[in-house]
C-alpha angles and dihedrals in degrees: 000000000000091000091050091052092048091051092047090050092050091047091051090048090060092061099035094099089049092049089051089054091048092051089047094048102041106061135137090281090062092043094051093046094048091046090049090052092049095046096047101034108016114220095327092108095051088110088065091062089049094053094043092050091049090051090047092051092050093048093048092051095047093048090044091048090055091055094043089055103039103023088230126123121228095259092047089052093047090051097045104036106026112022135304089237090062089059091047090049092056092048091052096040095046092045092052090050093046090050090055090044092052090054095043096044096049090041090057094042090052094046092048093046091048092050091046091051090061086071089062107028128038107257092001129238122297115260091236093067091053091048091051094048098049093041090052090047093056093045091050093053090046089052089078087065100209124123092217089057091052091048096047090047089050090049091061093044094046090048090054091047094048093048093049095051093043092050089050090049091060093043097047108020119142122235113300090239090062089052091054093048090051090065090063108088112245137136114231123222119265112278112235108253095011114141095216131045118235090254092056091048090050090051092050091050089052093045094054093048107037096052121170094211088058093062096043093049089045090066091054090052092049091050093047091050087058092233121165133178085286087068097047092114090052091050093049091049091050092048091047091052091052094047096045090051090048089056095045095049095043092047092047091054091047090049094050090054093041092050093052118016097032093046090054093045093247121142131205125236105148131043092233090060089073086071103036096042098042097050099074091040102044105019131244095283094057091043092052091049089050092049093050089051092051092048091049089049092053096046092045091052092048093064095065090035096061091040096050099088099046091044092050091048092051089046094051095045089042093231129139116277097244102165094179091077113113095237092056094045090051089048094053091043090056093046089049091055088062087074088072096056099083097048091043096051098033091235125162108263094197090057090049089052092052091053091050090049090052088061088053090051091053093050099045100079092050089048091056092044094051095052090044089058096043098046091050094056108104093199089060102035104026110184090355098066116124122294122223091262092051091052092048091051092047089051091053090048089050092053091047091048094051092049094048093044089053089052094048096047092046090051092049093050090050092048091050091048089050 
């Protein structure tokens, strides 16, 4: 029995960095965006998830390969080989994005939980109580201060999230033919009454999947795991696991909305509608499973969100990530309090999430450009510098990132003007 447990622990350890990335990437912002795409456009935008996941896999591998070869994390490389201000820029920009994400994620989780509670209690429970509970839960798990605790906690939450969305997929999935047609790139016509054009929905889907912070934090996880080029195959397997699960969960959420809301001609403009609109179409059991998945997604993404700033600071200063230090605990506590802002002020959490995604869109092209420069320097990479094919792929990703960034920024400006 003891040997089996030891083998299971070692097997899980191989995938913990990938599980951390999955929990970071699949949050309520992703769930809301994918549900919005499915409700308004069915499965016609499934190809966007495929392209986004391919780009994410390539970027994870290129950033990881740099760390495997040099032993440097991304922020350390930016500071040493490009300019210290580049590293500071990423810390500020990612922190601003994460601040918006913390507010938006917890706002959506609280709104969904409150709406779901109305199925159980007369009048339901106010969103502020859910926001306070889940914010406190994340902070208490953080209090231990060890990365392995975060990762194992995430493993449980991510497993719950994945199981919920996969079960919902089989309960609510659209016809197989629609799934196949969705893999063919096309842009649907604007849905009458929709509050976002298909181009803006596409930009949002890309922004939630191809996230700059994901690649930068990945390098710290690779370095902390002690991986070298001898572990390149392990790194690729771990990255593949994370990206495949990203695709499966994102597609499952889109399919659940496509098989119900889109089929009935119902759109999606607020997070709470995923509960109130799904119930008469899918039944209380399917809605409960979907709600648990959304809550698990929100909590799983809050772990890396609240840790982002102290981890980036430690990375930039090249110090040990000792999260038990008072300054880091105070920092995380203050960031956690941002989760109460949306319920207290009655703000729109989806709008907050769009703003945080806009920051991600602004950062992405620079993220691609920096790693393109670093991985082509012979004195850094030696025989492992980019091949011609790798440079071509990175160039295509850069063009894709610039176009999607333009769409996201344009959409944000139009939304603010409106």
